[in-house]
N, C-alpha and C positions, 0 to 999 in steps of 0.2 A: 363332752368337750365343746367349747364355744366355736361357732363358725367364724372364720376369718373374714369379717365383713369389710375390712379395709380394702380388700382387692375386689370387692363386689360393688355393683352400682347402687346397692341399697344401703351402703354405709351411712350416708347422710340421713336417710329416712329413719334409720335406727335411732340416731341421736335426737332427731325431731320427735320421735315417739316417746323417748325417755323424758324430754322436757315437757311434752304435752301431758303425759300422765302425772308427772310431778306437779305441774301447775294446776291440774284439775284437783289433785289432793289438797293443795294449798287453798284454792278458791272455795272448796266445799265448806270450809270452816268459817269463812269470813262473816256470812250473815248471822251466824248463831253465837259467835264469841261473846257479845255483850250479855245475852241471856244466860249463858253458862256462868259467866262471872257473877251476875246478879243472883242466880240460883244458889251459888256457893257462899255468897257474902251478904246478901240482902241489903245492898246499897242502892243509891239512886243511879240513874243513867250517867249523870255528870261524873259521879265518883267512880263508876265502872270504867269510864274512859281513862281515868288516871291509872287504875289498876291494869287496864289493857296496855297502856303505854309502858308500865313497868315490866310486863310480860315480854313485850317486844324488845325492851332494853336488855333483859336477861338473855334472850336468844342472840341478839346482835353482839353483846359483849363477849360471849363465848365464841361466836363465829369470828370475831375480830382477831382473836389469838389463834384459832384453829385453822382458818382458811389458808394462811401461808404455809403451814405445816403440810396440809393436804395437797396444796399446789406443788410444793417441792417433792413430796412423796410421789406425786403423779409424774414429775420430771425424772424421777429415779427408777420407779418400778412400773410405770405405765399408767394410763388413765383407767383401765378396766377395774383392777382390784379396789382402787380408792373410790371409784364411783359406786360399785356394788356395796361397799361398806356404808357409804353415805345413804344410799337408798334404804338399806335394811334398818339403819338406826332411826331414820325418819318414820318408818312404819311403827317402830316401837314407841316413838314419841306420840303418835296419834292414838295408839292403844292406851297409853297412860292417861292422856287427856280425856279419852272416852270414859274411863273408869274412875276419874279423879273424884275422891270424896271430900277433898278440901282444896282451898286455893294453893296450898303448899305443893300439892301434886302437880298443879299446872306449871309452877315454877321449875320443879324438877324435870318435867317433860321438856320444857323450853331449854333447860341446860343441855340435855342430851341432844336435842335438835341443833342447837348452836354449835356444839362440838363437832357434829358430823355433817353439817350442811355444806356441801361443795358441788352440788349437782350442776348448777349453771356455770360455775367457773370451769369445771372439767368438761362440760359440753362445749364451751367456747374453745378450750384448748384442743379438744378432740377434732372439732371442725377445722381449727388452724392446722393441725397435723395433716389432714387429708385434702386441703384445699389450696390451690395456687393463690398467690397474693392478690392478683387482680380480681378474683371471684369472691374474696372473703366478705366484703360488705354485703353482697347479695345473700350469701349463705348465713351470715350473722342475722340478716333480716328474717330468714326462715326460722331460725331459733326463736327470734322474737315473735314470729307468727305462731309458733307452737305454743309459746307462753300465752299468746292472745287466745288461741283455741281453747286452752285450758281455762282461761278466764271466761270464755263463753259458757262452757259446760259446768265448770266447778261451782260458781256462785248460784247458778240456776238450780243445779241439783241440790246444793246445800240449802238454798232457800226452800225448796220443795220438801226435802227431808226434815228440815228444821220445824216444819209445821207438825211433825209427829213426835218431836222431842229434840231438845238442844244437843243431846249426845249422839244421836243417830248419825249425823254427818261425819263425826270423828271416826266411827267404826268404818264407814264407807271409805274415808281417806286412808285408813290403815290397810284396808283390803286392796285398794289401788296401788299403794306403795309396795305391798308384798308381790302383787302381780308384776310390777316393774322389776323387782329383784329377780324373780323367776325368769322373766323374759330376757333380762340382761345376762344372767348366768349362762343360759343356753344359746343365746344368739350373738351377744356382744363379742367382737374381736378386739384386739389391741391395735391402737392407731399409732402409737409412738414407736418409731423404729429404734433398734438397739443403738445405732450409731448416733442418735440424737438424744440419748439419755446422758445424765450427768450424776455424779455422786451427790448424795444427800448431805447438806451442810447445815448444822443447827443454827449457825450464825445468820444464815439466809432464810431460815424457816421460822421467821417471826415477823410481825407487822412492820417493825422498825427496819429489820434487816432487808425485808423484801422491798420496801420503799427506797432504802439506801442503794440497793442494787440497780434500781431503774432510774435513779437520779442522774446517772451519767447520760441519760437521754432527756435533754431539757424539755423537748416538746411533750414528752410523756408526763413529766412532772407538772407542767403548766396545764395540760388538759386534765390530768387527774384532779387537780385542785378545782378546776371549773366543773368537772363532773361531780365532785364532792358537793358543791353548792346545789347543783341541779338535783342530785339524789336526796338531799335533805328536804328540799321542797316536794319532791316526788313522794316522799314518805307520808305526806299529809293524806294521800288517798287511802292506802291500806289501813292507816292508823286511826283515821277519824271519819271516813265516809259513812260507815254503818251508824256510828253515834250521831253524826250530823243529820242524816236523813231521818233517823228516828226522832231526834229532838225537834227539828224544824218543820218536817212534813208528816210526822207520825207514820212513817212507812213500816210495813210488816217485813218479816224475814223474806217472804217470797218477792215482795216489791224490791227490796234491796238486791236480792239475787238477780232479778230480771234487769235491773239497771246496770249491774256489773257485767251481766251477760251481753247486754247491748253494747257496752264499751268494748267488750272482747270481740264482738263481731267486727267492729270497725278497726280494732287493733290488728286483727288477722288480715283483713283486707289491705290495710296499709303495708304491713310487713311481708305478706306473702305475695302481693300483687304490685302495689304502687311503688314500693321501694326497689323492686327489680327493674323498674323503668327509671326511677328518679336518680339512683346513684350513677348509672352510666350516662344519663342525660345531663345532669347538673353537677355531679361530683359529690364526694362525701362532705366537703366544706359547706357548699350551698345547702345540701340536704340537712346538715346540722343546724344551720341558721333557720331554715323553714320550720323544722321541728321545734326549736326553742320558742320561736314567735307564736306558734299555735298553742303551745302549752301555757304560755303567759296569758293569752286571751282566755283559754279554757279555765284556768284557775280563777281568774277574775269573774268569769261567768258563774262558776260554782258558788263563789263567795257572796254574790249579790243577787242570785235568783230569788224571786219572791214566791214562785209556785214550783211544785215538784216537776211538772212537765218541762219546765224551762231548762232543767239540767241536761236533758237529752241532746239537744243540738250542740251544747258545749262538750259533751262527752264525745260526740262524733268528730268535732273539730280537733279536740285535744288528742285524738288517736294518731294524728299526723306526727305527734311527738315520738312515735315509733321510729322516726328517722334518727333520733339523737344517739341512742346507744350504738347501732351499727356504724354510724358516721364516726363516732369517737373510737370505736374498736378498730375500724379500718385504718384510721390514721395512726393510732398507737401501735398496732401490731406490725405495721409496715416498718417501724423503726427498731424492732426487737429481733434478735437472731432466733433460729428454730429451737435451739436447746434451752431457751429461757422463756418460751411462751407460757408454759405452765406457771412459772414464777410471776410473770406479768399478770396472768389471770388471778393468781393468788393475791398479789398486791392490790389489784382492783377489787377483789372480793373483800379485802381488808378496808378499802375505801368505802365500799358499800356497807360494810359492817359498821364503820364509824358513823356513817349517815343513819344507819338503823339504830345505833345507840343514841345519837343526838336527836334525830328527826322525830321519832315517836314521842319521846319525852317532851320535846318542845311543842309539838303539834297538839298532843293530848292535854298538856297543861294549859296551853292557850285556849283550847276548846272548853275545858272545865272552868277556867278563869272567867270566860265571857258568857257562860251559860249558867253557872252556879248562883246561889243566893247572894254571894258577895260581889257579883259582877258590877264593875263601874258602869257599863252599859251592855246591853244584850247584843251580841254579834257572833252567832254560831259559825259564821263563815270565816272567822279570823284566820284559821289555819291555812285556808286556801289563798287568802290574800297575801299572807306571809310567804307562801310557796311561789306566788307570782313574782314577788320581789327577788327572791333567791334565784329564780330562773332567769330573770333579767340580768342579774349580776354574772351568772354563768355565760350568757350571751356576750356580754361586754369583755369577758376574758377570752373566750373561745376565738373570736374574730381576729384580734391582733396576734395571738400566739400562733395560729395556723399561718397567717400571712407572713409573719416574721420568718418562719422556716420554709417558706416557698412551697407549701403543700396544698394550695388552693385548688389545684386541678386533679388531685388524687382521686382515682376511681372513675374518671370520665372515660367513656368509650373512645 
């Protein structure tokens, strides 16, 4: 029987651990994905980026439809069973990818992962269940810090293991995923109280239905659109970083892993330490502005760096964008009742999925178009420049929407 961690002081630490292990599993495969695609298809790096974009599209398209269903199931039956299902299915996905004999297998694995991927949405819902409203921004920051911790370890481990073969990191990711399932089964308690559950309704358990339910909260809709633009730009990093650094700076898997690990170090410092001071000191609104400004500068830095070492200071600066998601989450969750938090997170997961559908396709196609033999001019950093523009648009929407609803002081001590 699982321990009822919701009444125990370590409840939050459990959720942090789940996100940490999950992000390690994800980060492990990033440095080696291009080589796996090339080994299965014998195409150029530029063409491999296109195929990588299609794989991400497949995952995100399935997640777009599945996330609201899983979020609503979490509101009906609790977070625990849905989260354990998601973790188990992701482990199967990594095993399929590790043994893929053809490109088709990779697409099948991504279909399975997309249907089951709800880890982060349920983690946010879990934290919302057990956290007073005034502490949510800081605790959402801890979730982000766990993701950052995984990004420190995952790519570094993946880059190291990738030197022994492009499939080895996938086996490691599957093993970590199964470890997470076992840990969750024996330790994870349920966070959603019976009185806060609601019946499952199919009309609400779809991307359109979920968004229609939250449209009665105008600030949520406005911020969701701004966040949509931000996340499309943000997708440039996971979808093109490996291809970009291989193309422009001829980096190896281990160099790519180290760069992502470096980014993860600063990400965890920001979200585990700095944000705990920033939200109470300046509020969620100002923290969101600071985060958006730094990511705009960071993206421009990536796009126009002429030497590989120049990427590192911009990676450090851009880590302050870790303020953005906790700030948005804090403002939006403050406007939603307790029995609809899972639905909100499901709707936001659908927004993320939409950006994951659009973002990788746009960013990888841009990269391929400006690095391939038919390029009008050579500009491998085009994806990051486009991301800077989208982040600027997000900032211009975020400021007036929050001011209009009088929430500029939310989160201040």
